[in-house]
ZAKOL-816630 format. One record per residue (C-alpha): residue number from 1; residue in one letter; chain; x, y, z. Coordinates in Angstrom, 2 decimals. Layout:
% ZAKOL-816630
   i aa ch       X       Y       Z
 NUM  A  A       X       Y       Z
...
END
This chain:
% ZAKOL-816630
   i aa ch       X       Y       Z
   1  M  A   50.78  177.95   35.36
   2  S  A   49.89  174.55   36.31
   3  A  A   51.80  171.08   35.26
   4  P  A   50.55  169.29   33.00
   5  R  A   48.13  166.14   33.52
   6  A  A   50.44  162.72   34.01
   7  W  A   48.68  160.79   31.84
   8  F  A   49.25  157.11   30.69
   9  R  A   49.43  156.10   34.26
  10  G  A   53.26  156.28   34.77
  11  V  A   54.07  154.30   31.67
  12  A  A   57.64  154.30   30.61
  13  L  A   58.61  155.88   26.86
  14  A  A   59.85  152.39   26.37
  15  A  A   56.38  150.44   27.19
  16  L  A   54.88  153.32   25.04
  17  C  A   57.39  151.96   22.10
  18  T  A   56.60  148.61   22.63
  19  A  A   53.13  148.52   22.61
  20  C  A   53.40  149.65   19.14
  21  A  A   53.83  146.14   18.03
  22  T  A   51.35  144.87   20.51
  23  V  A   47.72  143.71   19.55
  24  W  A   44.84  144.93   21.60
  25  A  A   44.31  143.32   25.04
  26  G  A   40.67  141.40   24.83
  27  N  A   40.47  142.16   21.24
  28  D  A   40.93  140.07   17.99
  29  I  A   42.32  143.44   15.55
  30  A  A   45.25  144.82   15.71
  31  G  A   46.03  148.08   16.59
  32  P  A   44.68  151.52   15.22
  33  D  A   45.47  151.88   11.10
  34  F  A   45.48  154.84    9.70
  35  G  A   45.39  153.31    6.42
  36  D  A   46.57  156.05    3.48
  37  H  A   46.12  158.84    5.93
  38  E  A   48.80  161.04    7.09
  39  A  A   49.93  160.98   10.57
  40  S  A   52.97  161.77   12.89
  41  T  A   55.09  159.24   14.90
  42  E  A   53.83  160.57   18.03
  43  V  A   50.32  160.36   17.28
  44  R  A   50.67  156.73   15.91
  45  Q  A   52.94  155.56   18.90
  46  V  A   50.23  157.09   21.75
  47  A  A   47.12  155.17   19.24
  48  Q  A   48.99  152.21   19.64
  49  W  A   49.42  152.67   23.21
  50  V  A   46.38  153.18   24.08
  51  G  A   45.14  150.16   22.55
  52  S  A   47.76  147.93   23.73
  53  A  A   47.36  149.54   27.34
  54  R  A   43.13  149.70   26.95
  55  D  A   43.63  153.20   28.45
  56  N  A   40.32  154.39   26.98
  57  D  A   38.55  152.22   29.19
  58  G  A   36.24  150.86   26.35
  59  L  A   34.97  154.44   25.48
  60  P  A   35.76  156.15   22.36
  61  F  A   38.70  158.65   22.03
  62  M  A   40.40  160.98   20.38
  63  L  A   43.64  162.07   19.37
  64  V  A   44.76  166.03   19.11
  65  D  A   47.92  166.81   17.32
  66  K  A   49.25  170.06   17.91
  67  V  A   51.74  170.62   15.74
  68  A  A   49.66  169.58   12.81
  69  A  A   46.54  170.91   14.01
  70  R  A   44.31  167.88   13.11
  71  V  A   42.16  165.67   15.49
  72  Y  A   41.96  161.97   15.15
  73  V  A   38.89  160.29   16.31
  74  F  A   38.25  156.63   16.64
  75  N  A   35.39  154.22   18.25
  76  A  A   36.00  152.37   21.58
  77  V  A   37.85  149.21   19.81
  78  G  A   40.42  151.69   17.64
  79  D  A   38.39  152.30   14.29
  80  L  A   39.60  155.49   12.84
  81  L  A   36.28  157.32   12.30
  82  G  A   37.69  160.73   10.75
  83  I  A   40.36  162.63   10.79
  84  D  A   40.03  166.64   10.23
  85  S  A   41.66  170.15   10.40
  86  A  A   41.50  172.33   14.27
  87  L  A   42.10  175.72   14.99
  88  L  A   43.66  175.72   18.41
  89  G  A   44.64  178.47   20.85
  90  S  A   46.70  180.84   19.33
  91  A  A   49.44  180.66   22.59
  92  R  A   52.35  177.62   22.38
  93  G  A   52.18  175.62   25.34
  94  D  A   50.93  171.93   27.25
  95  T  A   49.93  173.66   30.66
  96  T  A   47.07  176.27   31.87
  97  A  A   47.12  179.45   34.02
  98  P  A   45.66  179.14   37.26
  99  G  A   41.64  180.54   37.42
 100  I  A   41.67  180.97   34.05
 101  G  A   38.44  179.52   33.22
 102  D  A   37.15  182.08   35.86
 103  L  A   38.24  184.85   33.55
 104  P  A   36.13  186.77   31.27
 105  L  A   37.94  186.41   27.36
 106  A  A   38.90  189.93   27.17
 107  Q  A   41.25  189.35   30.45
 108  I  A   42.92  186.44   29.17
 109  R  A   46.48  187.46   28.45
 110  P  A   47.88  186.25   25.35
 111  E  A   50.47  184.12   26.37
 112  H  A   47.46  181.89   28.52
 113  R  A   45.67  181.24   25.47
 114  T  A   47.07  178.00   25.10
 115  T  A   45.32  174.49   24.52
 116  P  A   46.67  172.36   26.99
 117  A  A   48.20  168.70   26.73
 118  G  A   46.95  165.68   28.70
 119  R  A   44.43  163.35   29.74
 120  F  A   41.03  163.98   29.68
 121  V  A   37.17  162.53   30.15
 122  A  A   35.22  164.34   27.89
 123  H  A   31.56  164.47   27.12
 124  L  A   28.71  166.59   25.24
 125  E  A   26.78  168.98   26.55
 126  K  A   24.84  172.75   25.70
 127  D  A   26.59  175.97   25.94
 128  V  A   24.90  178.70   26.62
 129  R  A   23.27  179.03   23.58
 130  G  A   21.83  175.36   23.66
 131  S  A   24.85  174.25   20.84
 132  S  A   26.17  171.20   21.11
 133  I  A   30.05  171.07   22.65
 134  L  A   32.31  168.47   23.40
 135  V  A   33.50  169.47   27.02
 136  I  A   37.57  168.44   27.66
 137  D  A   38.65  170.50   30.34
 138  Y  A   35.50  172.33   32.77
 139  E  A   37.94  173.91   35.28
 140  A  A   39.84  175.71   32.37
 141  S  A   36.87  176.25   29.87
 142  I  A   38.20  174.04   27.44
 143  A  A   35.87  172.68   24.83
 144  L  A   35.73  171.07   21.50
 145  H  A   33.35  172.73   19.23
 146  P  A   31.97  173.34   15.53
 147  L  A   34.03  176.75   14.00
 148  V  A   32.68  179.89   15.62
 149  P  A   32.87  182.71   12.76
 150  G  A   34.32  185.08   14.65
 151  S  A   35.52  188.59   13.75
 152  P  A   35.80  188.99   10.09
 153  H  A   39.45  189.81   10.30
 154  E  A   40.42  186.37   11.94
 155  R  A   39.58  184.69    8.98
 156  R  A   38.38  181.42   10.86
 157  A  A   37.52  179.51    8.52
 158  E  A   40.30  180.31    6.13
 159  R  A   42.62  179.37    8.61
 160  L  A   40.55  176.06    8.54
 161  R  A   40.80  175.28    5.59
 162  S  A   44.28  176.11    5.37
 163  D  A   47.59  173.73    5.06
 164  D  A   49.43  175.80    7.23
 165  P  A   49.65  174.73   10.82
 166  D  A   50.98  177.93   11.87
 167  E  A   47.65  179.66   10.37
 168  K  A   45.28  177.45   13.11
 169  R  A   46.55  179.37   15.88
 170  I  A   43.74  181.51   16.50
 171  S  A   41.33  180.62   19.38
 172  F  A   41.60  181.15   23.31
 173  G  A   42.18  178.07   23.81
 174  C  A   39.13  175.67   22.23
 175  I  A   39.72  173.51   19.82
 176  N  A   37.37  174.56   16.86
 177  V  A   36.66  171.77   13.80
 178  P  A   34.46  171.76   10.47
 179  Q  A   30.69  171.72   11.29
 180  D  A   30.22  168.66    9.29
 181  F  A   33.12  166.83   11.21
 182  Y  A   31.69  167.98   14.49
 183  E  A   28.29  166.55   13.29
 184  S  A   29.09  163.24   11.17
 185  V  A   32.04  162.30   13.11
 186  V  A   32.57  163.87   16.69
 187  R  A   28.97  164.13   18.23
 188  R  A   28.14  160.59   16.67
 189  A  A   31.49  159.09   18.31
 190  F  A   30.83  160.58   21.99
 191  A  A   26.83  160.93   22.01
 192  G  A   25.26  158.75   24.98
 193  T  A   28.62  158.20   26.22
 194  A  A   31.84  160.18   27.38
 195  G  A   34.96  159.37   25.85
 196  V  A   38.64  159.78   26.16
 197  V  A   40.79  162.98   24.96
 198  Y  A   44.37  162.77   24.47
 199  I  A   46.32  166.17   23.67
 200  L  A   49.56  165.62   22.81
 201  P  A   51.85  167.96   24.13
 202  E  A   54.02  170.58   21.55
 203  T  A   56.59  172.07   23.42
 204  T  A   57.21  168.72   25.64
 205  P  A   58.84  165.83   24.40
 206  I  A   56.17  163.22   24.64
 207  S  A   59.07  160.95   26.24
 208  D  A   59.28  163.77   29.11
 209  F  A   55.34  164.08   29.33
 210  L  A   55.00  160.19   30.08
 211  R  A   57.22  160.74   33.28
 212  E  A   55.46  163.23   34.70
END
C-alpha cells in the first residue's frame, strides 16, 4: 500500500482546531455553516480549516466522510451547496495499492477496494461511455459519479437509501452518489473549473494523518 497523501501542507492538529473559530481570510463571512444538517466533529473541523487556511485555493470543494458515507459540497467561499449519501469502496482503509489503476476490475483484490483518503484536485471528465464523472485520482482510477446499477444482488440503489453506513460499502473504490445530486450539485459546482476533494480518513486518526 502506498502512504496517504499529506494534506494540509504540514499543519498540526492544534492549528486545525484553532481555525474553527477563525473567519475566512480575505472574506467578511464566517466559516462554513452546516445549518441543521448533521456533520461529524471531524467534518466541521476540516471545513473550517479549509476556509481559514484558504487551502481550496479559491476553488469549489467537497468533503467526503467515509465513516458516515456522506458527501458535502461547498462553493469557493464556503457556502454549503448540498449534502447526500454515497456508496464507497467495500474495503476499509485510507491508502491505495500500487498500480491498482492499471488493473481490470476483476483482478482487484477485495482488500484493495478502498476509497483512499487525502486531498485531491478534481475535475469533470467523460468516461468511456460519454457520461460525466468527477475524476478524483486519475492514477488510482478513483472518481465520483452517479449511481451505477451494478448487479441486482448488489442492491446499490437500496443501499444508497439506507441509513446504515455499513450498507454503503460496495464499490471498487469509486464514490457513487444519487443521479439528481450529481447533476444539480456536484456537476454544477465543478462546471468549468477544477475543485478540491478532501476524503477524510477512517482508519487513521486525523491528528496522525495531518502529521504525514
